[in-house]
C-alpha positions in Angstrom: -1.6 15.3 -2.3 -1.3 15.7 1.4 -1.2 12.7 3.6 -4.4 11.7 5.3 -3.9 11.4 9.0 -5.7 8.4 10.6 -7.0 8.9 14.2 -7.8 6.1 16.6 -10.5 6.6 19.2 -12.1 4.3 21.7 -15.3 3.0 20.1 -17.6 3.7 23.0 -16.6 7.4 23.0 -18.1 8.0 19.5 -21.5 9.5 19.1 -23.4 7.3 18.7 -21.1 4.7 20.3 -20.1 1.8 18.1 -20.4 -1.5 20.0 -19.3 -5.0 19.1 -16.8 -3.9 16.4 -13.6 -3.6 18.4 -12.2 -1.6 21.3 -10.9 1.1 19.0 -12.0 2.6 15.7 -9.9 4.3 13.1 -11.2 7.6 11.7 -10.2 10.3 9.3 -11.2 14.0 9.3 -14.2 14.8 7.1 -12.1 17.5 5.3 -9.5 14.9 4.3 -12.1 12.5 3.2 -13.9 15.2 1.2 -10.7 16.3 -0.5 -9.8 12.8 -1.6 -13.4 12.2 -2.7 -13.3 15.4 -4.9 -10.0 14.2 -6.5 -11.5 10.8 -7.2 -14.6 12.4 -8.8 -12.4 14.6 -11.0 -10.5 11.5 -12.1 -13.7 9.7 -12.8 -15.1 12.6 -14.8 -11.9 12.7 -16.9 -12.1 9.0 -17.6 -15.8 9.4 -18.7 -14.8 12.2 -21.0 -12.0 10.1 -22.5 -14.2 7.1 -23.0 -16.8 9.3 -24.7 -14.3 10.9 -27.0 -12.8 7.5 -27.9 -16.3 6.1 -28.5 -17.1 9.0 -30.8 -13.9 8.5 -32.7 -14.2 4.7 -33.0 -17.9 4.6 -34.1 -18.4 2.8 -37.5 -19.8 6.0 -39.0 -16.7 7.8 -37.8 -14.7 6.3 -40.6 -15.8 9.2 -42.8 -14.0 11.6 -40.5 -10.6 12.7 -41.7 -7.6 11.3 -40.0 -6.5 14.7 -38.9 -9.8 15.4 -37.2 -9.4 12.2 -35.1 -5.8 13.2 -34.1 -7.0 16.7 -33.2 -9.8 15.2 -31.0 -7.3 12.9 -29.2 -4.8 15.8 -28.9 -7.4 18.1 -27.4 -8.0 15.7 -24.5 -6.8 17.3 -21.3 -6.6 15.4 -18.0 -5.4 17.8 -15.3 -6.6 15.6 -12.4 -5.0 12.5 -13.8 -1.8 14.4 -14.5 -1.7 15.8 -11.0 -2.4 12.4 -9.5 0.4 10.8 -11.5 2.8 13.6 -10.7 2.1 13.2 -7.0 2.6 9.4 -7.3 5.9 9.9 -9.1 7.0 12.5 -6.5 6.2 10.2 -3.7 8.2 7.4 -5.4 11.2 9.7 -5.6 10.8 10.6 -1.9 10.6 6.9 -1.0 13.8 6.3 -2.9 15.6 9.2 -1.1 14.4 7.9 2.3 16.4 4.7 1.7 19.6 6.6 2.0 21.0 7.0 5.4 22.0 10.3 6.7 25.2 12.0 7.6 27.4 11.5 4.6 27.9 14.2 2.0 26.7 11.8 -0.7 23.5 10.8 1.0 22.8 14.4 1.9 23.3 15.4 -1.8 21.1 12.6 -3.0 18.3 13.6 -0.6 18.6 17.3 -1.7 18.5 16.4 -5.4 15.6 14.0 -4.8 13.6 16.6 -2.9 14.2 19.2 -5.7 13.2 16.6 -8.3 10.0 15.6 -6.4 9.0 19.3 -6.1 9.5 19.7 -9.9 7.4 16.6 -10.6 4.6 18.1 -8.5 4.8 21.3 -10.5 4.8 19.4 -13.8 8.3 20.8 -14.7 10.1 17.4 -14.9 9.0 15.2 -17.6 
């Protein structure tokens, strides 16, 4: 996930001007907002699908279903948006860790290089 850049503008330069809030207003680009909103909607859709599948499996009349059918239903659940979100969160955590190392020493440079490679693999879904 790319970082959303926050812009600050003098409130009375907006159209229409915003008065009474504060001298400056923080804003984001519509394209950044729309991208994040789309990701949230994908996550929400996956959660609804998961809840629906679990509700179907856990219904009282579902007791007649074979155990293997239940396992297959749970196994078939795919959550690409959730997986991508979690991979990005993990990758950012690795990058935050590598930023704690100073620079200039061979060891810190190696740690940063390995961390950058690992973060890239996390984003691709290679590292588990």
